[in-house]
DOGULUM-694880 format. One record per residue: residue in one letter; x negated, y negated, z of N, C-alpha, C, O, CB in turn. Coordinates in steps of 0.05 Angstrom, whole numbers, plus 5000, padded with zeros to 4 digits. Glycine has a CB too. Layout:
REM DOGULUM-694880
AXYZXYZXYZXYZXYZ ...
END
This chain:
REM DOGULUM-694880
M747678867253746278967276743978777283742578687265745179257270 S743578727309741578537317738778667317738478907321742178427345 E736878497312734078597311733078627340733978497358732278407296 S731178807343729878837369727978607374727178477355728379107371 P727378547400725478337405722778377392721478187384725078317436 L721978627389719378687375719578607346717678497335718678977378 D721878677333722178607304722078307300720978207281724778727293 M723478157319723477867316720677757320719877557307725377747337 L719077877338716377787342714677847318713077677309715077927367 L714878087307713278157284713977997259712277947242713678457277 D716577907257717377737234715977467234715777337214720377707235 R715077387258713777117260710777137256709376937255714276997287 L709677377253706777417248706177447219707877547204705777657264 P703777377210703077417182702977717176702277877193700277297177 P703877797151704078077144701378227148701478467156704978097115 H699178107142696578247144695978317173694578517179694278087132 V696978147192696578207220698378437229697478607244697077947238 V700878427220702778637227701778907217701979107231705578577216 D700678917193699679167181697279277196696679517194698979117152 S695879107211693479197224694079337251692279457263691578957229 F696579317261697179437287697479747284698779847266699779317298 N696179887303696680177305698980227324700080047335693980327314 E699680487328701980557344701680467373703580377386702480857343 E699280497384698680417412699080117415700280027435695880497420 Q698179957395698479667397701479587394702379407407696779537375 R702879727376705779677373707279737399709079597407706979837350 A706479957413707780027438707179817459708979747475706780307448 A704779717460704079507479705679247473706579107491701079447478 L705979187447707578957439710478987447711678797457707378907409 W711579227443714379277451714679237481716579127490715179567442 S712779347496712879317525712879027533714178947552710579467538 A711278857519711078577526713578417516714278217528708578457514 A714778507494716978357481719778447490721678307485716778377452 K719978677503722678777510723978587530722678457546722479067522 P726578567528728078397546727778487575727678727581730978377538 V727678287593727578357621730378437631732278287626726478117638 S730478657644733078747654732978727685731378867698733879037645 W734678557696734778527725736278757736738478827727735978257733 R735278877757736679087770738578967790738678717795734779277785 R740179127802742179037822740678927847738779057857744079257830 H741578697856740378587880742478577902744878547896739278297875 P741678607927743678597949745078317950747378307957742278657976 I743578107944744677837942744577757913742377737902743177637961 N746877697901746977627873749177427869751477497865747377877855 I748477167871750476947868749876797843747676697839750376757893 R751876777825751576637800753976457797756276537796751376837776 I753376197794755475987792754975817768752675737763755575817818 S756975777752756875597729758975377732761175437740757275757702 F758175127727760074907732759574687712757274647702759774807761 P761674537705761374307687760274067703760974027726764074227674 F758473907690757273677703756373487682754673547666754973767721 F757573247682756873037663756773127634754673087621754272907671 G758873247625759073327597757573577588757573647565758073107580 G756373717607754973967600755574177621756774117642751973927598 R754874417616755274637635752474707647750474727632756674887623 Y752474737673749974807687750475057703752775127708748974567704 F748375187712748675427728746675437750744575317749748375677710 V747375577771745575627793745675927798747876047800746375467819 T743376047801743176337806741476377831739276277833742076487782 V742476527850740976607874740976907875743077027877742076477900 V738677027875738477317878736577367902734677217906737477467852 G737077577916735377647939735277947943737078087936736377507964 G733178027956732778307962729878367968728278177972733778487938 Q729278617970726478697976724678617953725278667930726378997981 E722378507960720378427940719078667928717978837943718278227952 K719178697902717878927889715678847869714379027857720079087874 R715178587867713078497849710378537863710278527888713478207840 S708278567848705578587859704778317870705778117862703578697838 G702878327889701778077900700577897879700877657881699778147922 E699278017860698077867838700177717822699877487815696378047819 R702377857816704577737800705877517816706577307805706577947792 V706377557842707577347859705777097859706776877856707977447888 S703177137862701376907862701376767835701376517834698477007868 R701276917813701276807786703876647782703776417771700977027765 E706176757789708676617785709076377803710476187796710976807789 R707776377826707876147844706475907831707375677835706476217871 H704475957814703075747800704575667775704675427767700275827793 V705875857761707375797737709975667743710875487728707776057721 F711375747764713975637772713775527800714775657819716175857770 P712475297804712175187831714875107843716675027829710274947831 L715075127869717575057883717774757885719974647883717575187911 R715574617889715574327893715474187866713374087858713374237911 T717774167853717974007829720073787833721673817852718674177804 A720073587817721973367821724873467819726573397835721473147800 G725373647800727973757796728973917820731173887829728073927771 N727174087831727874247854728374077879730274117894725674457860 I726673877883726973697906729573537904731073517923724673507908 L730173427880732673287876735073467880737073387892732773157848 F734973707871737173907874737573957904739873947913736574167859 L735474017919735774077947736773837963738373867981733074167959 L735873597956736873357969739873317962741373237980735273107959 G740673377938743473347930745173547945747373477955743773387901 V744273797947745774007962745973937991748073948004744474287958 G743673848003743673768031745473528036746973528056740773698040 G745373338018747173098020750073178018751773068033746472897999 A750773368001753473457998754473588024756673538033753773637974 F752773758036753573888061753773678084755673698100751474098069 Y751973488084752073278105754673118101755973058121749573098103 F755373038077757772888071760273048079762072938092757872818042 A760273308073762573478080762873498111765073498121762273758068 A760573518125760673528154761773268166763373268184757873588165 L760873038155761872778164764772758159766272658177760272558151 M765672838136768572818130770172998149772372918158769172898100 G769073228155770373408174770573288202772673308215768973678175 L768373158210768473018236770572798237772072768256765672898242 F770672638215772672418214775472528215777172418229772172248189 V775972738200778672848199779472968226781672908236778873068177 F777673128238778373248263778373058286779973088305776373468269 S776772848286776772648307779372488307780372408328774272458305 S780472438283783072298282785372478290787372378300783572188254 L785072738287787172918296787272968326789373028337786973178281 I784972948339784673008367785272768385785472808409781873118372 E785472538374785872298391788372328409790372438400786172048374 F788172238433790372268452791771998455793671978470789472368479 
END
């Protein structure tokens, strides 16, 4: 049987610290350590694909924002949109769409010639 996230957290703490927690503190720790469960989203796209010897994934979820303004602001600083990886990814996706559009133009222009 697998251990709960709280048990795994407590196993990493010194025994004298674990013994000092009261029930209220244990409840707060459980609340902080419990796994995040994503609810159903109206838009939920999950793609996994092989790429250069490894598997990678892309997840897009969308729906009504339910996080507090404080949490949105905090996460905007923790997970910024403008990172090298995000910019390279968006350039790659944009380039792939541009390439596909060009190939479509070439194919259709050769079919339409009179």
